KEBALO-344656 format. One record per atom (N, C-alpha, C): residue in three letters; x negated, y negated, z. Coordinates in steps of 0.02 Angstrom, whole numbers, plus 50000, padded with zeros to 5 digits. Layout:
// residues N
ALAXYZ ...
END
This chain:
// residues 483
UNK526094858050342 UNK526794856250341 UNK527194861250382 UNK527004867750377 UNK527374872850415 UNK527304871650489 UNK526704869550512 UNK526584868350583 UNK527014862450607 UNK527054857150566 UNK527454851450585 UNK528184853350592 UNK528424857650545 UNK529124859850547 UNK529264863850609 UNK528784868050626 UNK528874872150686 UNK528874867850748 UNK528454862750749 UNK528424858350807 UNK529074854650817 UNK529444853350761 UNK530074849650766 UNK530654854050787 UNK530534860750784 UNK531074865350803 UNK531154865750879 UNK531694868950899 UNK531804869850971 UNK532264864751001 UNK532404859450961 UNK532834854150988 UNK533544856650998 UNK533754861450953 UNK534444863850959 UNK534514869351010 UNK534064874351005 UNK534134880251049 UNK533804879551116 UNK533314875251119 UNK532924874551180 UNK532374879551187 UNK532274883951138 UNK531744889051139 UNK531094886051112 UNK530484889151133 UNK529824887051105 UNK529734890851039 UNK530034888150987 UNK530034891550923 UNK529334892350894 UNK528884887450905 UNK528194887750880 UNK527834893750910 UNK527884894450976 UNK527554900051009 UNK527844906650987 UNK528514906850978 UNK528834912950956 UNK528604914950886 UNK528554909950841 UNK528324911350772 UNK527614914050772 UNK527174910650809 UNK526474912750812 UNK526404919850840 UNK526804921350892 UNK526774928050922 UNK526994933450874 UNK527534931950838 UNK527784936850790 UNK527274938150735 UNK526954932850709 UNK526454933650655 UNK525834937350681 UNK525614935450742 UNK525024938750771 UNK525164946250783 UNK525774947750804 UNK525944954750816 UNK525944958750752 UNK526144955450698 UNK526134958750632 UNK525414959450606 UNK524994954450618 UNK524304954350592 UNK523844959050629 UNK523894959250694 UNK523394962550738 UNK523234969750718 UNK523724974250711 UNK523544981250697 UNK523204982150629 UNK523434978250579 UNK523124978850513 UNK522414976050514 UNK522314970250546 UNK521654967250549 UNK521174971550588 UNK521414974350643 UNK520994978650684 UNK520774984850646 UNK521224987750607 UNK521054993750568 UNK520524992150516 UNK520604986450482 UNK520114984550431 UNK519444982950462 UNK519444979350518 UNK518814977550551 UNK518444983750577 UNK518824988850598 UNK518504995050619 UNK518164998450560 UNK518494998250502 UNK518185001150442 UNK517544997350424 UNK517564990750429 UNK516964986750414 UNK516404988350463 UNK516574988750527 UNK516074990250579 UNK515764997150567 UNK516195001950551 UNK515935008750539 UNK515485008850477 UNK515675005150426 UNK515275004950365 UNK514615001550377 UNK514614996050415 UNK513994992550430 UNK513544996950473 UNK513845000750518 UNK513445005350559 UNK513135010750515 UNK513515013250466 UNK513255018250420 UNK512665015550380 UNK512715009250359 UNK512165006150322 UNK511535005850366 UNK511635004150430 UNK511065004150477 UNK510775011150483 UNK511215016250485 UNK510985023150490 UNK510575025150429 UNK510835023550369 UNK510465025250308 UNK509805021450305 UNK509815015250327 UNK509195011250327 UNK508675014250374 UNK508905016650432 UNK508445019650480 UNK508155026150453 UNK508575030050420 UNK508335036350389 UNK507825034750335 UNK507975029850294 UNK507515028050240 UNK506835025950269 UNK506845022250324 UNK506225019950355 UNK505785025850376 UNK506075030850411 UNK505665036450434 UNK505455040950376 UNK505875041350325 UNK505685045350266 UNK505115041950227 UNK505115035350227 UNK504555031850195 UNK503905033250232 UNK503945033450299 UNK503345035150338 UNK503115042250324 UNK503595046750317 UNK503425053750300 UNK503115054050231 UNK503385050250185 UNK503115049950117 UNK502385047450118 UNK502255042450159 UNK501575039850166 UNK501105045250193 UNK501345049050241 UNK500925054450269 UNK500765059650217 UNK501245061350174 UNK501115066150120 UNK500655063050068 UNK500725056550055 UNK500285053150007 UNK499555053550028 UNK499435053650093 UNK498745054150117 UNK498455061150108 UNK498855065750083 UNK498625072650073 UNK498765075250003 UNK498935070849956 UNK499155073149890 UNK498585073749840 UNK498025070349852 UNK497465070449804 UNK496895074649831 UNK496535077649785 UNK495945081549805 UNK495465077349845 UNK495405070949826 UNK494935066549861 UNK495145065049933 UNK495785066149949 UNK496015064850017 UNK495725069850067 UNK495465075350043 UNK495205080650087 UNK494445080550093 UNK494115077750044 UNK493385078350042 UNK493055072350075 UNK492875073350136 UNK492505068150173 UNK491825071050190 UNK491315068450156 UNK490625071050164 UNK490225066150207 UNK489955068750261 UNK489515064750303 UNK488795065450279 UNK488415060050283 UNK487725059950258 UNK487245058650316 UNK486755063150322 UNK486195062150369 UNK485565061250328 UNK485195055950342 UNK484625053950300 UNK484035052050344 UNK483485055650335 UNK482905054350377 UNK482495048250356 UNK482605045750294 UNK482235039850271 UNK482715035150233 UNK483185032350270 UNK483675028050237 UNK483375021550211 UNK482785019650234 UNK482455013650208 UNK482145014850139 UNK482055021150121 UNK481765022850056 UNK482285024850004 UNK482785028350027 UNK483305030649981 UNK483975030450017 UNK484465027149985 UNK485145026950012 UNK485565032149976 UNK485965035950014 UNK486355041349984 UNK487095040350001 UNK487505040649950 UNK488235040449960 UNK488535046449925 UNK489085048949952 UNK489425054749924 UNK490165053449919 UNK490465054949862 UNK491185054049854 UNK491545060649862 UNK492185060649844 UNK492615066349858 UNK492415072749820 UNK492035072149766 UNK491855078049727 UNK491195081149749 UNK490875078149799 UNK490225080649822 UNK490315087049862 UNK489795091049864 UNK489795097249902 UNK489305096749959 UNK489455100350012 UNK488995100550068 UNK488335103950048 UNK487785101850078 UNK487145104850063 UNK486575100750092 UNK485975103450089 UNK485375100050113 UNK484885099150055 UNK484575093250052 UNK484125091649997 UNK483525087850022 UNK482985088249983 UNK482375084549998 UNK482225079849939 UNK482105073549954 UNK481995068449903 UNK481345064849917 UNK480905064849867 UNK480275061149873 UNK480265055749819 UNK480215049549840 UNK480175043949794 UNK479445041949788 UNK479155043149729 UNK478455041349718 UNK478385034049698 UNK478805031849652 UNK478785024849630 UNK479475022849605 UNK479595016349606 UNK480235013649584 UNK480215011649511 UNK480805011549480 UNK480855008849412 UNK480725001349414 UNK480364998949363 UNK480204991749360 UNK480384988949291 UNK480434982449289 UNK480584978949226 UNK480004974349208 UNK479934973049143 UNK479454967949122 UNK479644961349154 UNK479134957549176 UNK479264951049206 UNK478724946149183 UNK478944940549158 UNK478484935449132 UNK478604928849167 UNK478044924949172 UNK478074918149197 UNK477934913249141 UNK478284907749142 UNK478144902449093 UNK477544898349116 UNK477324893849073 UNK476824889049094 UNK477134884449147 UNK476714880749183 UNK476964876449236 UNK477194869649212 UNK477634866549253 UNK477894859749239 UNK477774855449301 UNK477594849349289 UNK477454844849345 UNK478094842349378 UNK478654842349341 UNK479294840149369 UNK479854843949334 UNK480454842149351 UNK481034845749322 UNK481384841449269 UNK481014836949239 UNK481294832749187 UNK481324836349120 UNK481604833049069 UNK481644835849001 UNK480944837348974 UNK480884842948937 UNK480234844848910 UNK480224844248834 UNK480794842348803 UNK480814841848730 UNK481174835348709 UNK481104830348752 UNK481394823848735 UNK482144823948729 UNK482484828548762 UNK483214828848759 UNK483484832348697 UNK483044835048655 UNK483264838348594 UNK483364845848607 UNK483854848648571 UNK483984855848578 UNK483424859848543 UNK483344866148563 UNK482864870548531 UNK483064877748547 UNK482724882548515 UNK482894889648523 UNK482334893548556 UNK482544898748592 UNK482094903948616 UNK482244910148577 UNK481734913948559 UNK481814920048520 UNK481684926048565 UNK482164930748568 UNK482104936548612 UNK482084942948570 UNK481614947348587 UNK481604954048557 UNK481504959248611 UNK481814965048603 UNK481744970548650 UNK481464976548612 UNK480874978848633 UNK480534984248599 UNK480464982948524 UNK480304976748508 UNK480184974848439 UNK480814973448398 UNK481404974148427 UNK482024972848392 UNK482304966148413 UNK482424961848364 UNK482664955148380 UNK483364955448411 UNK483454951448463 UNK484104950748495 UNK484414943948480 UNK484124940448431 UNK484394933948412 UNK484104928348454 UNK484334922348441 UNK484084916348476 UNK484504914748537 UNK484174911648584 UNK484504908548642 UNK484424901048633 UNK484984897648624 UNK484964890448610 UNK484964886448674 UNK484484881748678 UNK484464877048734 UNK484804870748709 UNK485394868948736 UNK485764863148709 UNK485394856648720 UNK485584851648680 UNK485304844948688 UNK485454842348758 UNK484964838748785 UNK485014835848852 UNK485034841048907 UNK484904847448888 UNK484854852748937 UNK484154855948935 UNK483674852148908 UNK483004854848898 UNK482564853848959 UNK482854854449017 UNK482474854249080 UNK482334861449101 UNK481864862549146 UNK481754869349171 UNK482384872649197 UNK482784868949235 UNK483404871949261 UNK483914873049205 UNK483934868649155 UNK484384869549098 UNK484194875649058 UNK483554876949051 UNK483314882849014 UNK483514889249051 UNK483444889149118 UNK483644894849159 UNK484384896249149 UNK484794891049151 UNK485514891849143 UNK485684894849075 UNK485354892449022 UNK485494894848954 UNK485294902148946 UNK484734904148974 UNK484504911148969 UNK485004915749003 UNK485214913849064 UNK485684918149101 UNK486374918349067 UNK486584912749039 UNK487244912449007 UNK487254916548942 UNK486674917548911 UNK486654921348848 UNK486804928748858 UNK486694931248918 UNK486864938148935 UNK486564943148885 UNK485924942548874 UNK485574946848826 UNK485124951948859 UNK485214953148924 UNK484824958348958 UNK484214955748994 UNK484114949248994 UNK483574946249033 UNK483874940949078 UNK483564939949136 UNK483794934949183 UNK483214930249200 UNK483384924149217 UNK482874919049230 UNK482974915849298 UNK482424913649328 UNK482444909949391 UNK481934904249388 UNK482114898749418 UNK481634893249424 UNK481294893949492 UNK480634894049491 UNK480274894849554 UNK479794889049564 UNK479654887649626 UNK479174882349644 UNK478564885749674 UNK478014885549638 UNK477414889349659 UNK477004885749712 UNK477124879349720 UNK476724875549768 UNK476094872749738 UNK475984874149674 UNK475394871349640 UNK475434863749641 UNK474864860549651 UNK474854853249657 UNK475044849849592 UNK474794852149536 UNK474894848749472 UNK475514851149435 UNK475624857649434 UNK476184860449396 UNK476554865649438 UNK476964863449486 UNK477264868149533 UNK477854872149505 UNK478184869749453 UNK478804872949430 UNK478674877749371 UNK478924883849379 UNK478864888749326 UNK479524892549319 UNK479614895549260 UNK480204899549247 UNK480004906849245 UNK480314910849288 UNK480174918049290 UNK480744921649254 UNK480564925949205 UNK481064929549166 UNK480954937049177 UNK481494940549195 UNK481464947649211 UNK481924951549164 UNK481674957149138 UNK482074961249093 UNK482444966749130 UNK482614972149094 UNK482964977849122 UNK482464983249140 UNK482584986649196 UNK482114991749218 UNK482084997549168 UNK481515000749166 UNK481435006549122 UNK480865005649074 UNK480535011349060 UNK479945011149016 UNK480115009048945 UNK480735009948924 UNK480925008248855 UNK481245001448849 UNK481174997248900 UNK481524990848901 UNK481044984848898 UNK480494985648860 UNK480034980048852 UNK480334974248813 UNK480164968148829 UNK480434962448791 UNK479904957148783 UNK480034952848734 UNK479614947048721 UNK480064941048712 UNK479874935448744 UNK480264929248739 UNK479784923748716 UNK479954920748660 UNK479514915548633 UNK479914909048622 UNK479544903548623 UNK479864896948618 UNK479714893648552 UNK480184889548528 UNK480094885948465 UNK479724879348476 UNK479574877548538 UNK479204871248551 UNK478544872948584 UNK478074868448574 UNK477394869648599 UNK477344869048674 UNK477794865448704 UNK477724864148776 UNK478004869648820 UNK478194875348791 UNK478474880748831 UNK478264887448804 UNK477984891648848 UNK477814898548828 UNK477904903148887 UNK477994909548872 UNK478104914548924 UNK477574920048916 UNK476964918148915 UNK476424922848900 UNK476124926248960 UNK476324924349021 UNK475994927049080 UNK476414932949108 UNK476204939049092 UNK476574944849116 UNK476334946649186 UNK476794946649234 UNK476614948049304 UNK476854954949327 UNK477264958249287 UNK477474965049304 UNK477634968849240 UNK477434975249239 UNK477544979349180 UNK478114984349193 UNK478484985649141 UNK479064990149145 UNK478824997249159 UNK479265001149193 UNK479105008149208 UNK479745011649232 UNK479765018149221 UNK480295022249250 UNK480135023949322 UNK480635025549360 UNK480525027949428 UNK480265035149424 UNK479925037249476 UNK479695044149482 UNK479965046949547 UNK480395052049541 UNK480745054849600 UNK480725062449595 UNK480645065549652 UNK480675072849655 UNK481255074749700 UNK481735078649672 UNK482315080749711 UNK482325088349711 UNK482225091049770 UNK482225098349779 UNK481745101749731 UNK481155098649721 UNK480645101649677 UNK480725099949604 UNK481235096049586 UNK481335094149516 UNK481145086849508 UNK480655085549466 UNK480435078649456 UNK480855075449401 UNK481105069549415 UNK481495065749367 UNK481205058749362 UNK481295055649303 UNK481035048849292 UNK481585044349265 UNK482055042349308 UNK482605038149284 UNK482365031149266 UNK482715028049220 UNK482535021249199 UNK482765015949248 UNK483235017749293 UNK483455013049344 UNK483325015949412 UNK483455011949463 UNK483345014249532 UNK483985017049563 UNK484415019549520 UNK485025022849544 UNK485135029249504 UNK485225034749540 UNK485375041149509 UNK486095042949526 UNK486505043549475 UNK487215045149486 UNK487355052149461 UNK487665056249504 UNK487875063049486 UNK487305067749468 UNK486715066549496 UNK486195071749491 UNK486485078049522 UNK486795077149581 UNK487265082049608 UNK487955078949600 UNK488455082849581 UNK489125079949571 UNK489355076049633 UNK489555069849621 UNK489835065749675 UNK489325062449720 UNK488675063349706 UNK488155060549749 UNK487765055149711 UNK487665049449743 UNK487275043949714 UNK486675042449757 UNK486085042249725 UNK485465040349759 UNK485275033349737 UNK485195028849784 UNK484925022149770 UNK484205021949797 UNK483735021049750 UNK483035021049769 UNK482835014049793 UNK482555013849854 UNK482395007349884 UNK481645006149891 UNK481275011549905 UNK480545010949914 UNK480245017949913 UNK479595018549900 UNK479285025149903 UNK479375028149973 UNK479495034749975 UNK479555038050039 UNK478875038050074 UNK478895039450139 UNK478295039050179 UNK477805044750162 UNK477215043950185 UNK476705049150174 UNK476275049650236 UNK475925055250240 UNK475475056550296 UNK474765057150269 UNK474315053450299 UNK473615053650276 UNK473205057850324 UNK472835062750295 UNK472405067050335 UNK471705067050305 UNK471215068850344 UNK470525069150320 UNK470325076450308 UNK469955077450255 UNK469695084250239 UNK468955083750225 UNK468605089050242 UNK467875089250231 UNK467725095250186 UNK467365093950132 UNK467205099450086 UNK466585103050109 UNK466375107950070 UNK465795112050088 UNK465155108050092 UNK465115102450057 UNK464515098450058 UNK464515093550116 UNK465045093950157 UNK465065089450215 UNK465355082650198 UNK465655082050139 UNK465945075450120 UNK466665075250144 UNK466815070050180 UNK467495069150207 UNK467885064450163 UNK468495066450148 UNK468925062150108 UNK469625061850140 UNK469975056450124 UNK470655055450151 UNK471165057750099 UNK471635061750120 UNK472145064350076 UNK472835061950100 UNK473205059050055 UNK473875056650072 UNK474395061650047 UNK474805064050091 UNK475315069050075 UNK476005065950083 UNK476395065850030 UNK477065062850035 UNK477515066850082 UNK477935063250118 UNK478425066350163 UNK479125065150133 UNK479455070350112 UNK480125069350080 UNK480645067150131 UNK481155063750104 UNK481735062050145 UNK482185068150148 UNK482385069950208 UNK482835075550217 UNK483565072950215 UNK483945075350167 UNK484635073150158 UNK485105078950173 UNK485525078150223 UNK486015083350240 UNK486715080650226 UNK487075084250182 UNK487765082450166 UNK488215087550201 UNK488615085350247 UNK489035089850286 UNK489765087950278 UNK490185093050272 UNK490905091750265 UNK491205090050332 UNK491575084450334 UNK491905082250395 UNK492655083650389 UNK492885088650426 UNK493595090550421 UNK494025086850472 UNK493715082650514 UNK494105079250565 UNK494615074450535 UNK494425071250480 UNK494895066550449 UNK495505070150420 UNK495395076250392 UNK495955080150366 UNK496415082250424 UNK496115084250478 UNK496505086250537 UNK496925080350561 UNK496635074450563 UNK496995068550585 UNK497585067050539 UNK497495067950473 UNK498035066750425 UNK498595071750434 UNK498425078050448 UNK498945083150457 UNK499325081850523 UNK498965079650574 UNK499295077850637 UNK499775071950626 UNK499565067150584 UNK500005061450568 UNK500625063750530 UNK500535068850487 UNK501095071750450 UNK501605074950498 UNK501345078550547 UNK501785081750597 UNK502185076450635 UNK501845071050655 UNK502185065750692 UNK502715062450649 UNK502555061050586 UNK503045057950541 UNK503645062450530 UNK503525068950524 UNK504075073750515 UNK504525073650577 UNK504225073750636 UNK504615073850697 UNK505005067350706 UNK504725061750685 UNK505085055450688 UNK505705055650643 UNK505615058550584 UNK506185059150538 UNK506715063850566 UNK506495069450594 UNK506965074250623 UNK507345071150681 UNK506995067450723 UNK507315064150780 UNK507825058950758 UNK507665055350705 UNK508125050250680 UNK508765053550653 UNK508695059150618 UNK509285062650593 UNK509735064950651 UNK509435066950706 UNK509835068850765 UNK510195062850794 UNK509845057250799 UNK510125051350831 UNK510725048650792 UNK510665048250726 UNK511205045350687 UNK511815049950683 UNK511715056350695 UNK512275061150689 UNK512545063350756 UNK512255061150810 UNK512475063150877 UNK513035058550901 UNK513645061150910 UNK514205056850931 UNK514115053951001 UNK513665056751041 UNK513545054251109 UNK512955049451113 UNK512645048051056 UNK512055043651057 UNK512255036651079 UNK511835033751122 UNK511955026951146 UNK511445022051116 UNK511065024251068 UNK510575019851036 UNK510945014350998 UNK510755008151010 UNK511085002650977 UNK510955002550902 UNK511404999650866 UNK511364998450793 UNK511485004750752 UNK511055009950760 UNK511115015750715 UNK511305022150751 UNK511325022350818 UNK511525028350854 UNK512245030250837 UNK512365036750824 UNK513035039350807 UNK513335035950746 UNK512915033350702 UNK513165029650644 UNK513365034150586 UNK513145040450586 UNK513295044950530 UNK513555051750555 UNK513975051450606 UNK514265057550634 UNK514685061050581 UNK514545067350569 UNK514935071150520 UNK514745069850448 UNK514215065950436 UNK514015064350368 UNK513645070350338 UNK513895072850281 UNK513595078750250 UNK512885077550225 UNK512725071150210 UNK512045069650186 UNK511525071050240 UNK511705069650303 UNK511235070950357 UNK511075078450361 UNK511575082550355 UNK511475089850356 UNK511025091950298 UNK511155089050239 UNK510755090750180 UNK510025088650189 UNK509925082650217 UNK509235080250227 UNK508865084650276 UNK509205086850327 UNK508885091250377 UNK508635097750344 UNK509035100450300 UNK508845106550265 UNK508265105250217 UNK508295099550183 UNK507755097950136 UNK507085097050171 UNK507095094050230 UNK506475093250268 UNK506185099950288 UNK506615104550309 UNK506365111250328 UNK506075114850267 UNK506375113750208 UNK506125116950148 UNK505415114550130 UNK505265108350148 UNK504595105750133 UNK504055109950167 UNK504235112850224 UNK503755116750263 UNK503785124150245 UNK504385126750237 UNK504465134050228 UNK504405136250156 UNK504495131750108 UNK504435133750038 UNK503705134650020 UNK503575139549977 UNK502885140749955 UNK502665135249907 UNK502025133649911 UNK501735128749866 UNK501735131349795 UNK501795126849746 UNK501745128949676 UNK501025129849654 UNK500555128749701 UNK499845130049687 UNK499535133749746 UNK499775139849761 UNK499485143649816 UNK498765145549799 UNK498365146549850 UNK497665148349837 UNK497425153149892 UNK497185158849870 UNK496965163849918 UNK497545166049962 UNK497435165850026 UNK497965167650073 UNK498345161550099 UNK498185155750072 UNK498525149550093 UNK499075148050042 UNK499695149350061 UNK500255148650014 UNK500735142950032 UNK500755140950095 UNK501195135550115 UNK500935132350179 UNK501285127250203 UNK501035123450260 UNK501045127450325 UNK501445132750327 UNK501435137050387 UNK500745140250396 UNK500395141350340 UNK499735144450344 UNK499215139750374 UNK499395133450384 UNK498945128550416 UNK499065128150490 UNK499555132050515 UNK499715131750586 UNK500315127350600 UNK500685125450548 UNK501285121350556 UNK501895125750561 UNK502335124150607 UNK502965127850613 UNK503515123050635 UNK504145125050624 UNK504725120950644 UNK505165125250688 UNK505345122650747 UNK505755126550793 UNK506495125750777 UNK506925129150816 UNK507645129150803 UNK507955122250809 UNK507655117850849 UNK507935111150858 UNK507705106350803 UNK507275108850758 UNK507045104650703 UNK506385101250715 UNK506075102250773 UNK505435099150789 UNK504855102950759 UNK504355099350735 UNK503775102450704 UNK503205102750755 UNK502855108450756 UNK502275109250800 UNK501675111250758 UNK501085109950785 UNK500465111450750 UNK500005115550795 UNK499805121350770 UNK499315125550805 UNK498625123150783 UNK498325118850823 UNK497685115750803 UNK497125120850798 UNK497145126150838 UNK496625131250834 UNK496655134750766 UNK497255136350744 UNK497345139550678 UNK497125134750623 UNK497315128350629 UNK497115123450579 UNK496365122850575 UNK496025122450631 UNK495295121850632 UNK494975127850597 UNK495265133750608 UNK494975139750579 UNK495035139750503 UNK495645138050477 UNK495725138250404 UNK495335132650370 UNK495245127050404 UNK494845121650375 UNK494115123550371 UNK493885127450419 UNK493175129350419 UNK493035135350375 UNK493545139650364 UNK493425145750326 UNK493745145850257 UNK494275141850246 UNK494625141950182 UNK494785134850158 UNK494305130650166 UNK494425123550151 UNK494665122450079 UNK494325125350032 UNK494515124449961 UNK495215127049947 UNK495405132449980 UNK496085135049972 UNK496605130350000 UNK496435127050056 UNK496895122150085 UNK496985116350038 UNK496445113950009 UNK496475108349962 UNK496915110149903 UNK496815116049876 UNK497205118249817 UNK497945118849834 UNK498105121749891 UNK498805122749910 UNK499155116049921 UNK498815111349953 UNK499145105049970 UNK499155100149911 UNK498605099849873 UNK498555094649821 UNK498575097349750 UNK498545103949742 UNK498495106749676 UNK497835105149643 UNK497345102949684 UNK496685100749659 UNK496765095449605 UNK497265091149613 UNK497395085849565 UNK497185079149594 UNK497185074149551 UNK496975067449573 UNK497395062249538 UNK497725058049577 UNK498075052249550 UNK498715053549512 UNK499025059349523 UNK499665060649489 UNK500205056149516 UNK500645053749473 UNK501195049549496 UNK501755053849523 UNK502225050649558 UNK502795054249586 UNK503255056849531 UNK503165054449470 UNK503595056449415 UNK503275061749369 UNK502655063749385 UNK502325068749346 UNK502655075549355 UNK502655079649303 UNK502945086349307 UNK502405091649318 UNK501785089649323 UNK501245094449333 UNK501265097149404 UNK501105103549413 UNK501065106449479 UNK500575102449522 UNK500815100149579 UNK500405095649619 UNK500345097849692 UNK500475104249706 UNK500405106749773 UNK500975104749818 UNK500925106849882 UNK501465105649930 UNK501575098249941 UNK501035094449946 UNK501115087249959 UNK501425083749899 UNK501195085349839 UNK501465082249779 UNK502205083749770 UNK502395090049784 UNK503095091949779 UNK503515088149830 UNK503255087549891 UNK503625083949943 UNK503725076649924 UNK503225073649895 UNK503275066549875 UNK503815065649822 UNK503845070349775 UNK504365069849723 UNK505065070349753 UNK505145074949801 UNK505805075649832 UNK505985069449873 UNK505495067049911 UNK505625061149952 UNK505755055049909 UNK505395054649853 UNK505495048849808 UNK506205048649780 UNK506495054649769 UNK507185054849744 UNK507685052449796 UNK507455052049858 UNK507895049749912 UNK507785042349928 UNK507165040049927 UNK507015033349953 UNK506845028249900 UNK506805030249837 UNK506645025249785 UNK507235020549776 UNK507125015249738 UNK507645010249727 UNK508265013249693 UNK508145018749656 UNK508715022149623 UNK508885028649658 UNK508605029749718 UNK508705035949755 UNK509385036449789 UNK509495042149819 UNK510145043649849 UNK510325038949906 UNK509845037349949 UNK509995033050006 UNK510195026049984 UNK509845023349934 UNK510035016749908 UNK510725017049874 UNK510865022549840 UNK511515023249808 UNK512075023449859 UNK511955027049914 UNK512455027349967 UNK512565020449998 UNK512025016850010 UNK512065010150039 UNK512445005449993 UNK512305005849928 UNK512655001549880 UNK513395003149879 UNK513575009549882 UNK514275011649882 UNK514635008849944 UNK514305009250001 UNK514615006850063 UNK514684999250061 UNK514174995850036 UNK514224988550030 UNK514824986549986 UNK514944990449934 UNK515514989049891 UNK516174989949930 UNK516184995149973 UNK516774996150014 UNK516884990350062 UNK516334987950092 UNK516394982250138 UNK516674976150102 UNK516454975150040 UNK516724969650000 UNK517474970449990 UNK517684976649977 UNK518404977949969 UNK518784976750034 UNK518484978950090 UNK518814977950154 UNK518904970450170 UNK518394966550155 UNK518434959450168 UNK518954956150122 UNK519034958850062 UNK519554956450018 UNK520244958050047 UNK520294964050079 UNK520924965850111 UNK521084960950168 UNK520564958850205 UNK520674953950258 UNK520944947450230 UNK520654945350174 UNK520884939150143 UNK521614939750121 UNK521774945550091 UNK522474946650069 UNK522944947050129 UNK522704949950184 UNK523104950350245 UNK523274943350270 UNK522774938950272 UNK522884932150295 UNK523384928550250 UNK523334929850185 UNK523814926850139 UNK524524929250155 UNK524594935750169 UNK525254938450185 UNK525524935450250 UNK525064934550298 UNK525284931750362 UNK525504924450354 UNK525164920750311 UNK525374913850299 UNK526074913750267 UNK526184918350221 UNK526854918550191 UNK527384920750241 UNK527204925350285 UNK527664927550337 UNK527824921750385 UNK527304917950400 UNK527394912150444 UNK527874907150413 UNK527784905950348 UNK528234901350313 UNK528954904050314 UNK529024910750305 UNK529694913550304 UNK530034912850372 UNK529654914350425 UNK529924913550492 UNK530124906250505 UNK529704901650480 UNK529844894550490 UNK530514892650457 UNK530604895150397 UNK531234893550362 UNK531834896750397 UNK531734902850421 UNK532284906250455 UNK532464902650520 UNK531954900750557 UNK532094897150620 UNK532374890150607 UNK532164887250552 UNK532434880650535 UNK533184881150522 UNK533374886450485 UNK534084887450471 UNK534464888750536 UNK534154892850579 UNK534474894350642 UNK534554888150684 UNK534054883950686 UNK534094877850725 UNK534624873250698 UNK534704873350631 UNK535234869250602 UNK535924871450625 UNK536014878050625 UNK536664880750648 UNK536774879250722 UNK536244880350762 UNK536314879050833 UNK536454871750846 UNK536114867350808 UNK536224860150816 UNK536934858250799 UNK537194861150744 UNK537884859650724 UNK538374862050779 UNK538234867950806 UNK538664870650858 UNK538664866150919 UNK538074863750937 UNK538034859250995 UNK538414852850982 UNK538354850150921 UNK538704843850904 UNK539454844850907 UNK539694850650879 UNK540404852150879 UNK540664852750951 UNK540264856250993 UNK540464857051063 UNK540514850351098 UNK540054845951084 UNK540064839351115 UNK540684835451093 UNK540824835951028 UNK541414832351002 UNK542064835051031 UNK542104841751033 UNK542704844851061 UNK542784843151135 UNK542224843351170 UNK542264841751241 UNK542514834551252 UNK542254830051211 UNK542454822951217 UNK543194822151201 UNK543414825851148 UNK544124825451127 UNK544574828051183 UNK544394834051210 UNK544804836951262 UNK544814832551324 UNK544244829751339 UNK544234825351398 UNK544684819251388 UNK544704816551325 UNK545134810651310 UNK545864812451315 UNK546014818451290 UNK546714820751293 UNK546934821651365 UNK546494824551404 UNK546654825751474 UNK546754819151511 UNK546344814351493 UNK546414807751526 UNK547074804451508 UNK547314805451445 UNK547944802451424 UNK548524805551461 UNK548494812251470 UNK549054815651504 UNK549044814251578 UNK548504813251607 UNK548464812351680 UNK548414805051699 UNK548434800651649 UNK548374793351660 UNK547724791651697 UNK547224795351685 UNK546574793851715 UNK546114790751664 
END
């Protein structure tokens, strides 16, 4: 309605009242709107700056996470001269060393074959029946073969589903008359003998094809007889999987009577466990890179001359940036809460920070301390701990302490998120100010419209009066002049 009224104006004065009204309102709106939009733009830029800082600090946190556990440092390489006979794996708690392993025999389980079947049809007329299982003379209860499952394959399924320490397989022997048999295998070890008997005459497991036994292994001159083919923690953190007897060398000997005999001499597997420090070095180099990325980002967001789009110069003069820069330096220069030997902080690893905030790594110094004081490095960085959370209060070394500090900054309840939330709230307020400004401008527009309407009324009346007076005077003049 206001627009229509403005469009109707101008008839009296001859002025473009609509354009004049719009110009006056725009002139009133522009400085206020520009100021608010600048605040919004600055706030959005600050949010980009905080987001960029959070991103690089998350990467730095990841780098410290790769060095916070004792297991992050222990990488043991395995050299094995007979990997076909014994497989060796080492975890983070293993120690470097050389060992000799001779596998004489593997652990075995009792194994029985059933009688043969000419086909895979039902053997008990579709009726259910039980199998009785005992291990070393102790009953393990019955294994029930359900009705209509009394086929060789159904029996195999029921034995395996019972989960009583024996497993079954259906095999085809190729025999012309009775090719199908059920093979049942127990658990390895000399003390794991079992007996399986059937409640029906048409099924028995009386044919033993393998007898149970412990493995026989010699490790560094110590003979052990494990019940399984896996030795766990014979040495801390080392697992031996026995695959086959180790090789042997056969030689001939002749006694005093001239009798020659062949002698087989076992050849042990040579196992060398060596500490690989290259992975630790790589992790520390990644930490240096992550630190420098974070330091560079802090410079970019606080540099008033930065031309980087989105986040460059987004936090000029922000006190938080100054605080973060100091906190990052403290991560390097502060002593670990778990110093060890002469290794007290990250500077002792060859890490330093220059005046510009950049981190450098003396790789020669790092290589030396890793080769000569490895355990001290582990203790200083990780506190020799494993799996501590970021919220634990236990001393956790330089890396654990750094993670706790970084977590207070980048977590969902951390300082950076709090700052971002606060700024977002300000942006909401600024946008509300814009809405209120538009409301004020609409009211101003209405006021101008009313004022100009009144003015046009007066001008119109004046023009009408002038026209009337002119007509009257012209009539009077015509009467006096007889024109």
